[in-house]
TORTORSE-903236 format. One record per residue: residue number from 1; residue in one letter; x negated, y negated, z negated of N, C-alpha, C in turn. Coordinates in Angstrom, 3 decimals, always signed. Example, Ala and Ser with C-alpha at 12.3 -4.5 7.8 and 13.67 -1.06 7.14 Angstrom:
num; residuo; nc1; nc2; nc3; cac1; cac2; cac3; cc1; cc2; cc3
1; A; -13.190; +5.690; -7.800; -12.300; +4.500; -7.800; -13.200; +3.300; -7.800
2; S; -12.850; +2.250; -7.080; -13.670; +1.060; -7.140; -12.900; -0.030; -7.870
END
This chain:
num; residuo; nc1; nc2; nc3; cac1; cac2; cac3; cc1; cc2; cc3
1; M; +6.129; -8.239; +30.516; +6.173; -9.194; +29.436; +6.892; -8.603; +28.225
2; G; +8.183; -8.328; +28.270; +8.887; -7.760; +27.128; +9.893; -8.718; +26.523
3; V; +10.437; -8.329; +25.367; +11.425; -9.144; +24.664; +10.873; -9.533; +23.295
4; I; +11.463; -10.557; +22.695; +11.054; -10.989; +21.357; +11.608; -10.000; +20.343
5; G; +10.730; -9.412; +19.553; +11.154; -8.473; +18.523; +11.604; -9.175; +17.258
6; M; +10.890; -10.254; +16.889; +11.178; -10.970; +15.652; +10.688; -12.405; +15.792
7; K; +11.495; -13.348; +15.325; +11.082; -14.752; +15.337; +10.337; -15.049; +14.039
8; L; +9.140; -15.617; +14.177; +8.327; -15.958; +13.014; +8.231; -17.467; +12.865
9; D; +8.263; -17.942; +11.618; +8.038; -19.357; +11.346; +6.550; -19.655; +11.487
10; E; +6.210; -20.914; +11.664; +4.810; -21.322; +11.759; +4.065; -20.878; +10.500
11; G; +2.921; -20.249; +10.676; +2.117; -19.764; +9.556; +2.441; -18.346; +9.134
12; D; +3.572; -17.806; +9.577; +3.931; -16.424; +9.259; +3.235; -15.474; +10.219
13; Y; +3.010; -14.246; +9.780; +2.420; -13.230; +10.641; +2.884; -11.852; +10.186
14; V; +2.781; -10.885; +11.055; +3.192; -9.515; +10.760; +2.061; -8.824; +10.006
15; V; +2.384; -8.196; +8.870; +1.396; -7.482; +8.062; +1.319; -6.026; +8.488
16; G; +2.452; -5.424; +8.809; +2.464; -4.019; +9.192; +3.780; -3.651; +9.825
17; M; +3.776; -2.491; +10.453; +4.995; -1.991; +11.078; +5.023; -0.482; +10.877
18; Q; +6.142; +0.024; +10.400; +6.284; +1.441; +10.120; +7.629; +1.927; +10.646
19; L; +7.734; +3.219; +10.895; +8.998; +3.831; +11.291; +9.729; +4.305; +10.052
20; D; +11.056; +4.188; +10.037; +11.801; +4.643; +8.865; +11.702; +6.155; +8.676
21; S; +11.327; +6.893; +9.701; +11.162; +8.344; +9.580; +9.861; +8.719; +8.863
22; Q; +8.993; +7.743; +8.581; +7.715; +8.012; +7.931; +7.807; +8.063; +6.412
23; G; +8.981; +7.816; +5.847; +9.102; +7.856; +4.397; +10.474; +7.459; +3.915
24; D; +10.633; +7.514; +2.587; +11.893; +7.165; +1.935; +11.860; +5.761; +1.337
25; Y; +10.646; +5.241; +1.133; +10.459; +3.940; +0.494; +9.509; +3.091; +1.326
26; L; +9.679; +1.769; +1.229; +8.697; +0.842; +1.777; +7.836; +0.391; +0.608
27; L; +6.541; +0.714; +0.655; +5.596; +0.300; -0.367; +4.935; -0.989; +0.100
28; I; +4.991; -2.008; -0.744; +4.387; -3.296; -0.416; +3.335; -3.600; -1.472
29; T; +2.138; -3.959; -1.025; +1.024; -4.256; -1.925; +0.522; -5.667; -1.653
30; S; +0.233; -6.396; -2.735; -0.244; -7.775; -2.585; -1.746; -7.868; -2.834
31; A; -2.318; -8.985; -2.431; -3.761; -9.215; -2.546; -4.244; -9.168; -3.989
32; N; -3.400; -9.555; -4.937; -3.806; -9.598; -6.341; -3.534; -8.298; -7.086
33; G; -3.250; -7.204; -6.363; -3.134; -5.887; -6.975; -1.752; -5.486; -7.432
34; L; -0.729; -6.272; -7.124; +0.629; -5.902; -7.486; +1.283; -5.161; -6.329
35; G; +2.254; -4.316; -6.663; +2.949; -3.590; -5.619; +4.238; -2.987; -6.127
36; K; +5.015; -2.481; -5.196; +6.292; -1.853; -5.535; +6.717; -0.980; -4.377
37; K; +7.627; -0.063; -4.674; +8.267; +0.688; -3.595; +9.758; +0.385; -3.667
38; T; +10.347; +0.190; -2.501; +11.761; -0.148; -2.392; +12.425; +0.864; -1.472
39; P; +13.582; +1.423; -1.889; +14.275; +2.376; -1.012; +14.576; +1.741; +0.344
40; I; +14.359; +2.498; +1.393; +14.513; +1.979; +2.755; +15.958; +1.561; +3.039
41; D; +16.931; +2.152; +2.334; +18.326; +1.794; +2.604; +18.684; +0.386; +2.110
42; E; +17.775; -0.280; +1.387; +18.002; -1.676; +0.990; +17.683; -2.659; +2.114
43; F; +17.136; -2.141; +3.212; +16.795; -2.984; +4.353; +17.790; -2.713; +5.476
44; T; +18.564; -3.722; +5.843; +19.539; -3.550; +6.917; +18.868; -3.780; +8.266
45; A; +19.373; -3.092; +9.272; +18.824; -3.230; +10.624; +19.071; -4.643; +11.138
46; Q; +18.123; -5.154; +11.897; +18.209; -6.492; +12.477; +18.268; -6.376; +13.996
47; N; +18.851; -7.365; +14.633; +18.848; -7.421; +16.091; +17.522; -8.001; +16.575
48; R; +17.267; -7.841; +17.872; +16.059; -8.440; +18.453; +16.082; -9.943; +18.233
49; G; +14.929; -10.491; +17.936; +14.828; -11.933; +17.743; +15.321; -12.413; +16.394
50; G; +15.615; -11.490; +15.472; +16.077; -11.873; +14.140; +14.946; -12.438; +13.294
51; K; +15.298; -13.025; +12.160; +14.306; -13.604; +11.252; +13.824; -12.593; +10.222
52; G; +14.490; -11.444; +10.116; +14.078; -10.444; +9.144; +14.730; -10.661; +7.792
53; L; +14.265; -9.895; +6.794; +14.778; -9.957; +5.433; +13.645; -10.262; +4.470
54; K; +13.952; -10.979; +3.405; +12.943; -11.212; +2.375; +12.707; -9.891; +1.647
55; C; +11.440; -9.507; +1.522; +11.146; -8.207; +0.919; +10.199; -8.296; -0.269
56; Y; +9.700; -9.478; -0.593; +8.728; -9.595; -1.676; +8.723; -11.031; -2.174
57; K; +8.568; -11.191; -3.461; +8.517; -12.525; -4.055; +7.046; -12.954; -4.115
58; V; +6.597; -13.629; -3.064; +5.198; -14.054; -2.965; +5.007; -15.354; -3.738
59; N; +3.984; -15.369; -4.606; +3.632; -16.580; -5.344; +2.143; -16.532; -5.684
60; E; +1.673; -17.494; -6.471; +0.246; -17.549; -6.818; -0.182; -16.318; -7.612
61; K; +0.700; -15.797; -8.451; +0.379; -14.618; -9.270; +0.187; -13.372; -8.404
62; T; +0.999; -13.211; -7.384; +0.942; -11.997; -6.563; -0.106; -12.082; -5.466
63; G; -0.285; -13.256; -4.892; -1.121; -13.372; -3.701; -0.321; -12.935; -2.489
64; D; -0.921; -13.031; -1.328; -0.245; -12.653; -0.086; -0.067; -11.140; +0.012
65; I; +0.869; -10.723; +0.834; +1.069; -9.298; +1.106; -0.070; -8.825; +2.005
66; V; -0.699; -7.696; +1.627; -1.795; -7.160; +2.442; -1.445; -5.835; +3.106
67; A; -0.409; -5.146; +2.608; -0.065; -3.851; +3.201; +1.410; -3.547; +3.012
68; A; +1.975; -2.891; +4.012; +3.347; -2.383; +3.955; +3.318; -0.989; +4.568
69; K; +3.667; +0.022; +3.771; +3.600; +1.415; +4.223; +4.881; +2.145; +3.850
70; M; +5.357; +2.996; +4.747; +6.461; +3.895; +4.419; +5.861; +5.080; +3.670
71; V; +6.448; +5.429; +2.515; +5.893; +6.492; +1.676; +6.994; +7.402; +1.141
72; R; +6.558; +8.572; +0.663; +7.423; +9.518; -0.044; +6.825; +9.752; -1.428
73; D; +7.654; +10.182; -2.383; +7.186; +10.386; -3.753; +6.083; +11.433; -3.874
74; N; +6.013; +12.396; -2.964; +5.005; +13.457; -3.075; +3.655; +13.071; -2.467
75; Q; +3.493; +11.827; -2.052; +2.251; +11.383; -1.419; +1.352; +10.645; -2.406
76; E; +0.111; +10.437; -1.976; -0.846; +9.652; -2.741; -1.406; +8.548; -1.852
77; L; -1.895; +7.487; -2.500; -2.466; +6.342; -1.788; -3.877; +6.080; -2.273
78; M; -4.667; +5.452; -1.423; -5.977; +4.935; -1.799; -5.875; +3.419; -1.649
79; I; -6.210; +2.694; -2.708; -6.210; +1.236; -2.674; -7.664; +0.783; -2.734
80; I; -8.056; -0.055; -1.786; -9.444; -0.477; -1.645; -9.534; -1.985; -1.877
81; T; -10.517; -2.413; -2.683; -10.703; -3.842; -2.938; -11.816; -4.404; -2.059
82; T; -11.917; -5.719; -2.041; -12.970; -6.377; -1.266; -14.352; -6.126; -1.860
83; E; -14.432; -5.630; -3.096; -15.708; -5.246; -3.709; -16.103; -3.820; -3.345
84; G; -15.218; -3.090; -2.685; -15.497; -1.705; -2.331; -15.027; -0.697; -3.365
85; I; -14.273; -1.127; -4.360; -13.717; -0.222; -5.362; -12.497; +0.462; -4.756
86; I; -12.403; +1.779; -4.951; -11.276; +2.551; -4.427; -10.622; +3.294; -5.578
87; I; -9.288; +3.228; -5.654; -8.566; +4.072; -6.601; -7.564; +4.913; -5.827
88; R; -7.270; +6.074; -6.390; -6.274; +6.974; -5.813; -5.087; +6.970; -6.764
89; I; -3.891; +6.797; -6.236; -2.700; +6.661; -7.065; -1.556; +7.465; -6.454
90; A; -0.774; +8.124; -7.322; +0.384; +8.889; -6.867; +1.552; +7.940; -6.623
91; V; +2.242; +8.123; -5.515; +3.378; +7.259; -5.172; +4.485; +7.376; -6.213
92; D; +4.713; +8.590; -6.751; +5.806; +8.744; -7.718; +5.535; +8.007; -9.032
93; G; +4.315; +7.520; -9.246; +3.991; +6.733; -10.427; +4.195; +5.237; -10.238
94; I; +4.585; +4.834; -9.043; +4.811; +3.417; -8.738; +6.285; +3.093; -8.954
95; S; +6.556; +1.988; -9.628; +7.940; +1.602; -9.934; +8.749; +1.357; -8.665
96; T; +10.003; +1.826; -8.698; +10.956; +1.548; -7.628; +11.701; +0.275; -8.013
97; L; +11.569; -0.751; -7.178; +12.173; -2.049; -7.469; +12.958; -2.546; -6.267
98; G; +13.791; -3.546; -6.491; +14.595; -4.126; -5.427; +13.769; -4.928; -4.437
99; R; +14.432; -5.380; -3.379; +13.758; -6.093; -2.289; +13.082; -7.378; -2.730
100; I; +13.777; -8.210; -3.502; +13.262; -9.553; -3.788; +12.652; -9.589; -5.194
101; T; +11.617; -8.782; -5.395; +10.877; -8.753; -6.655; +9.388; -8.784; -6.340
102; S; +8.573; -8.995; -7.379; +7.130; -9.115; -7.177; +6.372; -7.806; -7.289
103; G; +6.859; -6.877; -8.062; +6.150; -5.622; -8.228; +5.433; -5.536; -9.559
104; V; +4.678; -4.455; -9.723; +3.934; -4.180; -10.944; +2.456; -4.027; -10.597
105; K; +1.597; -4.104; -11.607; +0.147; -4.012; -11.398; -0.213; -2.590; -10.953
106; L; -0.806; -2.473; -9.759; -1.286; -1.190; -9.249; -2.781; -1.028; -9.478
107; I; -3.524; -2.123; -9.402; -4.974; -2.103; -9.575; -5.402; -3.445; -10.152
108; D; -6.367; -3.405; -11.074; -6.911; -4.645; -11.631; -7.942; -5.215; -10.672
109; V; -7.767; -6.469; -10.308; -8.749; -7.168; -9.482; -9.109; -8.481; -10.168
110; N; -10.351; -8.895; -10.034; -10.830; -10.131; -10.636; -10.577; -11.281; -9.664
111; V; -9.382; -11.824; -9.722; -8.961; -12.877; -8.797; -9.864; -14.106; -8.922
112; E; -10.261; -14.451; -10.163; -11.112; -15.627; -10.378; -12.451; -15.495; -9.657
113; A; -12.938; -14.260; -9.493; -14.218; -14.020; -8.808; -14.029; -13.820; -7.307
114; G; -12.805; -13.993; -6.839; -12.541; -13.864; -5.408; -12.306; -12.445; -4.929
115; V; -12.100; -11.507; -5.850; -11.842; -10.113; -5.481; -10.357; -9.947; -5.205
116; S; -10.028; -9.171; -4.182; -8.630; -8.911; -3.853; -8.500; -7.522; -3.248
117; V; -7.272; -7.091; -3.062; -7.017; -5.827; -2.372; -7.293; -6.055; -0.894
118; A; -8.097; -5.180; -0.306; -8.441; -5.304; +1.112; -7.536; -4.447; +1.975
119; S; -7.201; -3.239; +1.477; -6.430; -2.316; +2.303; -5.793; -1.232; +1.444
120; V; -4.764; -0.610; +1.999; -4.098; +0.528; +1.374; -3.975; +1.609; +2.434
121; A; -4.303; +2.848; +2.058; -4.214; +3.961; +3.005; -3.513; +5.135; +2.344
122; K; -2.696; +5.834; +3.117; -2.067; +7.050; +2.616; -3.090; +8.180; +2.676
123; V; -3.118; +9.018; +1.623; -3.982; +10.193; +1.611; -3.287; +11.267; +2.427
124; R; -4.022; +11.868; +3.344; -3.435; +12.940; +4.148; -2.987; +14.075; +3.242
125; E; -1.831; +14.624; +3.536; -1.296; +15.704; +2.713; -2.222; +16.907; +2.692
126; S; -3.043; +17.093; +3.723; -3.959; +18.232; +3.764; -5.064; +18.109; +2.718
127; Y; -5.257; +16.911; +2.125; -6.281; +16.714; +1.111; -5.718; +16.751; -0.308
128; I; -4.430; +16.980; -0.455; -3.808; +17.013; -1.771; -3.701; +18.463; -2.223
129; N; -4.306; +18.780; -3.372; -4.284; +20.124; -3.952; -4.668; +21.200; -2.949
130; V; -5.845; +21.083; -2.402; -6.348; +22.050; -1.439; -6.769; +23.314; -2.177
131; E; -6.350; +24.474; -1.673; -6.746; +25.751; -2.260; -7.572; +26.527; -1.258
132; D; -8.567; +27.281; -1.779; -9.318; +28.147; -0.875; -8.546; +29.451; -0.701
133; N; -9.100; +30.405; +0.020; -8.362; +31.640; +0.315; -8.203; +32.553; -0.894
134; T; -8.777; +32.215; -2.062; -8.589; +33.014; -3.273; -7.512; +32.431; -4.172
135; G; -6.931; +31.301; -3.777; -5.904; +30.659; -4.589; -6.470; +29.677; -5.600
136; T; -7.778; +29.442; -5.576; -8.423; +28.508; -6.492; -8.326; +27.092; -5.940
137; D; -7.925; +26.163; -6.807; -7.834; +24.763; -6.398; -9.245; +24.224; -6.193
138; V; -9.535; +23.772; -4.979; -10.867; +23.256; -4.662; -10.819; +21.781; -4.274
139; T; -9.741; +21.113; -4.641; -9.629; +19.683; -4.364; -10.745; +18.951; -5.090
140; D; -11.371; +17.997; -4.425; -12.419; +17.198; -5.053; -11.770; +16.314; -6.106
141; T; -12.049; +16.597; -7.375; -11.402; +15.864; -8.463; -12.350; +14.898; -9.149
142; K; -13.490; +14.605; -8.543; -14.416; +13.645; -9.149; -13.767; +12.269; -9.198
143; S; -13.952; +11.602; -10.300; -13.444; +10.233; -10.400; -14.553; +9.265; -10.013
144; V; -14.211; +8.008; -9.938; -15.200; +6.987; -9.600; -16.326; +6.991; -10.627
145; E; -15.993; +7.238; -11.912; -17.003; +7.242; -12.964; -17.987; +8.401; -12.800
146; D; -17.566; +9.513; -12.150; -18.419; +10.683; -11.978; -19.422; +10.527; -10.838
147; T; -19.233; +9.560; -9.987; -20.115; +9.411; -8.836; -21.287; +8.505; -9.184
148; Q; -22.367; +8.652; -8.436; -23.545; +7.837; -8.674; -23.740; +6.871; -7.522
149; E; -24.262; +5.702; -7.848; -24.555; +4.719; -6.812; -25.835; +5.135; -6.098
150; V; -25.827; +4.999; -4.790; -26.988; +5.349; -3.984; -27.536; +4.079; -3.359
151; D; -28.844; +3.852; -3.498; -29.484; +2.678; -2.915; -29.666; +2.913; -1.426
152; T; -29.081; +2.045; -0.596; -29.164; +2.219; +0.853; -30.088; +1.210; +1.511
153; E; -30.761; +0.373; +0.708; -31.685; -0.599; +1.291; -32.916; +0.111; +1.809
154; E; -33.424; -0.389; +2.919; -34.621; +0.225; +3.494; -35.824; -0.636; +3.276
END
């Protein structure tokens, strides 16, 4: 069976779980495209069965939290919307803010049309500034605007 790790109020749920060894900051992203990184030392350890700490100011403007990731400044993220739009963003370009704040705009989403952030993923370090054996940077630098839409209907 096990022990209770955290007590949740009715309607609350766990969004993510990360190890503190996975980064220096906790990056939190909301459904409406806002996010922030907070130094991990602002979060105090809790005992089993604790209620946790408030880490984000959730309101109508921000939307619900959709992702929580441990990150380092030298990493990059991919943010994916429910429309299938993906952007790549450097972690060091994201504002460092305190625990009980809302964050800053990371990606524009059309909330009125029902678009939201679906997921956030860390880019593997092996894909950042890849060089071939001649020392030439061969990282795929195409932007979303450079790609073409492909019709997949049969």
